[in-house]
N, C-alpha and C positions, 0 to 999 in steps of 0.2 A: 504493500500499499504506499503511495506516495505521500509525501509530507504533507500536500495539499489536501488530498483525501482524507487525510486522518484528521486534520482540524475540522474539516467540513463535517466529518462523522462526529468528532468531539460538540460541535457546536449544536448539530442535530439531536443529540443525545440530551445535552443539556435542556434544549426546548421542550422536548416530548417528556424528560423528567420534570420540568414545572408543570406541564398541562396535566401530568396524573394526578395533581393535588385540586382542591379548591380553589378559586371558584370554578374551574374548567370540569375537574371530577373525570377526566379520562383515564381511569386508572389502567385501562386495557393498554396505554401506550409504555407503561413500564418495562415490559419486556424488551420493546424496542429501544429504549433509552439505555438499559443497561449491557444490551447485547451489543450495542455501538460503542459502547464505552471501553468493555471489554476487548472486542476487536481490535479499536483503534490504539489500545495499550500496549498490545501484543509486538514485542521484536524491538521495542525502541531502547537506547542507551538508558542506563540509571538518571541521569541527570534530566535527560529528556522526558523521560516518563514520569518523574516527578514534578516537572514544570507543568506538562500537559494534564496530568491529573489535577494539580491545583487549578489550573485555568478551567478545565471542565467544572470542578465543584464550586470555583466564584462564579461563573455564569449560571451554573444550575440552582444556586442558593438565591444569588441575586435576582432571578426571575421568579423563583419560587415565594420568597421571604423579603418581597419588596417594603413590606409595612414596617419592617426592622428600622427603616430610615425616618420613619414619622414618630418612632418611639425614641431611637437613640442619636439620630442625625449621624453626621460623619463617623461615629464609632461603629455604626452599621456595617462599615467596608471591613472594620478589624473582625467584627463577629462573623461576616461571611468568610474572612479568609480563614477562622479556626474551624469552621465547618469544612472549608475547600481543604485544607489540611488532612483530615480523613482520606479523600479521595486520593490525595498525592501520596500518602504513604501507602496506601493500597497499590497503586500504580508502581511503585518503587519496589515493594515486597514482590509483586507479581512478575516484575522482568528481573528482578536480582534472586529470588529464591526459588521461584517458579522452575525455572529451567534445571534447576538441580535434582528435581524430583523425576526420576526416569520414567514412570509409569503414567501414561496419560489418564489413566482413571482416577490414579491418587492425585494428580496434579489438579484436576478437574474439581474433586471432591475438596482438596485444599484452597484452591480459589474461593470457592463457595463459603467455606468456614472462614478464612480470613476475612471476607468482607462483612460477613457476619459477626466476627468477633469485634472489629472495629465499629461496627453499628452498634453493637449492645455497648461498648466502652464508651461512645460517644452519646449514647441516650441514658444511660444508667449508671455510670461510674466515675465519669471524666468529671472534673470540677466544674465546670461550665456545662452540666448535664442539660441534652436538649433532644428529646425523640421525636420532635416534628420533622416531617419531610424526609421520612425513612423510605427505603424498598418496602420495609415491611408492613408500614403503616398504609400504604399507597392501594392495598386489595380491599382495605375496611373489614367489616364483620364478615367471619367466615366461620366454616365447621372446626378450624383447627384451634381458634382461640380458648374455648372452652378446655383443651385439652395439654397445649404447650405453649400458649399465649401467641402474642404477635409476632415475635421473631421467627416461629415456625414457618410463617408464609412467607417470610423473606429468603430464609433457606431453601426452601421448595424452588422458589423462582432461579435463584442465583445457580442452585446446584445444578438445573434443568439447562439454565443458559451456557454453564460451564462446560457440561457434558457435550452439548452441540458443538461448542466451539473447540473444545480440546480433543475429543476422541473421533477415531475413523467412523464407529457406528453411532449415528446422531439419533437414531429412535428412542434409545432409554431417556435423552434429555429432551427431545421434542414431546415424549408423552408426560413428563414431569411438567411441561411447560401447558400444556393442554389441561394436565388436572389442576394447575394454578388458576387457568382461565375459568374451569367449571366448579370450584369449590362452590359447596352450597351454605346456607345459613345453619347454624347450630339447631339442634331441636329445642322446643320449647319446653323448660323444665316443669314439673309439678309445682302448683303453688299452695299456699297455706291461708286456711281462713278466708273472710269476705274481703272485697276489695278496700283498698284504702284510696280515700279520697283527698287528693292534694292539689293544692293552689300555690303557684310560683309567681311571683312578683318580678317583673322587668321594670326598673326607673332607675336610671343614673343621677346620682346626686340628689335625691329626693329626701327631704325632710321626714323624720317619724311621722307625722300626722298625715303627711300626702301618703306614705306606704300604709299606713292604715286605712286610709279613703280606699284605695286600690284594693286591699286586703277584705273590706267589706264586700266585694263584688263576689266574694267566692262563695259556692252554694251552699246550702243549709246542711248542716252535718259533715263539713269538711274536717277532715282529721289531721291534717299538716297544712299549714302554709308556710312557705320557704321564701326567705327574703335575700338579695343578692350578698355578697361579700362587701365589708365594709358598709353595708346598710345602715348601721349606726357608727358614725365615725370618731368613736371614743371608749371610753370604759361603760358600757351601758349598766354593769352591777353596781357601780358607785354614782350613777344618774337616776336618783330615785324617783324624781317625778315622771322621767320618761318610761322608767321600768313599771311604775304602778300604771300607767295609761296602758301600756302595750299588756300588761297582764289582766287588766280589767276588760280591755277588748276581748281577750282569750278566754275570759270567764264567760262573757256575754255569747260568744260564738261557741264555746265548748270545742276549741281548737287546740292544737299544739301548733309552736312556731320553732322552726329554725332559722336562726339570724345571724349573719355576719357581722362580728363587732370586735373589739378589743378587750382584753384583759390584762392585768398589770402584776407584776411581782409584789408580795408582802412589804418589800422595801425597795428603796431606789427606784429609777425610772424605766427598768426593763419592763417590757410590753409583748404580746403576743396576739397575734392574728389569729381569732377564734371564732369557731361554730357554736354558739350557745342553743341549746334545747331547753325551751320554755314551757312550763305548763301556766296556769292561772295562778298559781301558788308557790312555785319551785322553780329552780334551775335543775333540770332532770338530768344533764350533762355537757359536756363540754369538749370539743376538739381544737387542739393547737395546731394549726398548719405546719406539716413537715418541711414540705419543699416551697420555701419561700422564693419568691421571685429574684434572679440573679440581677444586681447591680441597682435595685430597688430599695428603700427603707419600708421592708415589710415585716418586720418584726424578729423576735428570736424564735427560731424553728423550734417545733415541738420534736418530741421523740417517742411518741406514744401514737397508737392507732386503733382505739378501742370502739364499738358500737356504744350506743346510748340505749340504755333500756326504758323504754315507755309503756303506758297500758295499751299502745296499738301495736307492739312488738320492738323488736331490736331494729335501730336504724343505723346505717354509717352515715357520717356526714363528713367525708372529704372536702376541702375547700379548694377550689379553682385548679391551680397548679398542681396540687396533690393527684388529681386525675391525670396528669400528663404522665405519670409513671407506674409501672406496674405495682410497686410495693404496697401503697398506703390502702387503696380499695380491696387488695387480696389480702393484707392482715386484718381489715375489718370484718371481711367475709368469713374469714378463718375463725374469728372470735366470735362469731354468731350473728353478724349484720344480715338482715333478711331482705332490705332494700338500701337504695343510696338517694338521700336528700342533699343536694350539692349547693352552697351559695357559692356563687362565682362573679368574678369581675372582669369586662373587657371595655376598655375605656372607648367611647364612640369614635376620637379622635384616631384611634389606631387603624381604622378602615375596615371594611367588610370583608377583603380576602383574610385578614388577621382572625376575624371572629368565626368565620365559616372552617378554617383550618382547625382552630382551637375545639370546636364543637365536635370534630371527628374523633379526638381522643376519648371523650366521655363515653361514645359508642363502643370503643375498643374494651375499655373498663367493664363496661355493662356485660357486654359476650363474654370476656374470658372468665368472670365470677357468675356469670347467669343470673344477674339480677337486675330487677326493675330500679331505673334511676329516673330522677327528676332534678334537673338543673336551671337554678333562678339566677341569670346573669344580668350584671347591670344594664348593659344596652344589647343583649343578645350575644349568643344564641340560647335563649331559653328553650327549653326543650324536655320531652319526656320520653324514655327510651326504654325498650322491652328488652328482657334477656338474650335476645339473639342480636341485640344492636342495633336494631330498627327504630327509626323515630315513628312516634305514635301522634307527636303533638308539638307543635313550635308557635313560637311567635314571630311576627317579622322583627327584622333587626332596627334599632334605633327607636324603637317607638315603645313609650309607657303603655303598660298592659298587665294582663293577668292570663296564666295559662291554666285551666282546669285539666286535671288528669285521672283517671283510676289507676291503681298500680296494685300489685300483690306483693305478698310476702313469699321467699322461697327459702326454706331452710336448706335443702341439699346443697352439698358443695360440689363444685367440678373438679376434675382432677387437676387442673391448673392452681386452683386455689390450694390444694393439698400438696400436689406433687410437682407439678408441671411447670412452675415457675420456675425450677431448677433449670431449664432448658436453656434460658438466656445466659445465666454465667457458664453453663458446661460448654457452650460454643467457643467461648476464649479458650479453654482446656484443650477441647477437640482441634481448634485451629493449630495450637501448638504439636501436638502429637501427629496430627495428620501432615505436618510440614517434613516429619523426620524420613529422609529419602530411603526406600528399602523397595525390594523388588526389583524388577527390570524393565527396560525401556520397552515400549510397543509402538 
């Protein structure tokens, strides 16, 4: 392949990579994107491979995540560069270590595992953890999620592509790619008890009295009302008049409330981004956000992820960015959470694309753990999601309003919740083991 053709292939790859995610949602283009990237990186000198991989990643993420500029300004270029570095490292490994593996089959397996190990490290381990815009995420909810989690989807596709490109017999790889295209949704789990009536409020920057007005539109006998993250921008437990007004409303409506607020350490100024679960006369529980947002003043991170016991069942209340990662929802489900009620915040000025891309991660968490989920986001996407990861109700972006949904409790735990979550970290170990050259060339 000539230099010109390689760069054309890399550019097409980056464009189709970006098109695989919202707002375009052309997930079926991801095999084209990654296939072209693998082909274009083959046979390059190490320095050229590194530069080519970095250029590919920089263009891919610049096109996929342009909203970073709206949030971080010129620093967005640095963040795109950090993400691009993972593409550069993969391309460098592919041309320096790949040729040392004599067996084509082993080399194909190693290439797939190497990409997935870097993807897992980038999303779940690296200091600037960022699991958005990954090959694994592009496919959306599917039957693999409640078994091995989101990274299984990425491995299936990358293994298929690597087998097609590296092996003389291409049909096994083609078969895996076809399976990736045809993945069905998970089975719907058995539910427990009558439906729970939930109302989620979408309103950015609204004062508590306005949130109460919107909540008053909830149907009679609503079990839970969910307000966004930072719905009360301060220490609600110390603001007695506001707390009294909210609990009086709950008593009148006979509802429970999940609200995003702040809590403070007993001494000093340390504070926590907290989801409070309130009844008419008590604080039933609280969850402190574990995954605070990088480069933001988002409070001190929490370390526990426990469900809240309520008269209506055990609920998980992960907060916004918590749902971007596998661990918080999974740990809550392990401890008995039967559904998820999520306060979230996406600022309107961050743009439509950011809101839509963020909303996809909640669908993945719901499907991995087979739990119904309702997300109340400040300006969207406020949505209700079933255990298959399908959206059953949503509000328009950037508009104040309320979403009414009926969800159900699920007690059974998925294989992913109990054991399958080890699949992600095991990819790193398997990548190292499969890199050991053995066997003979073929």
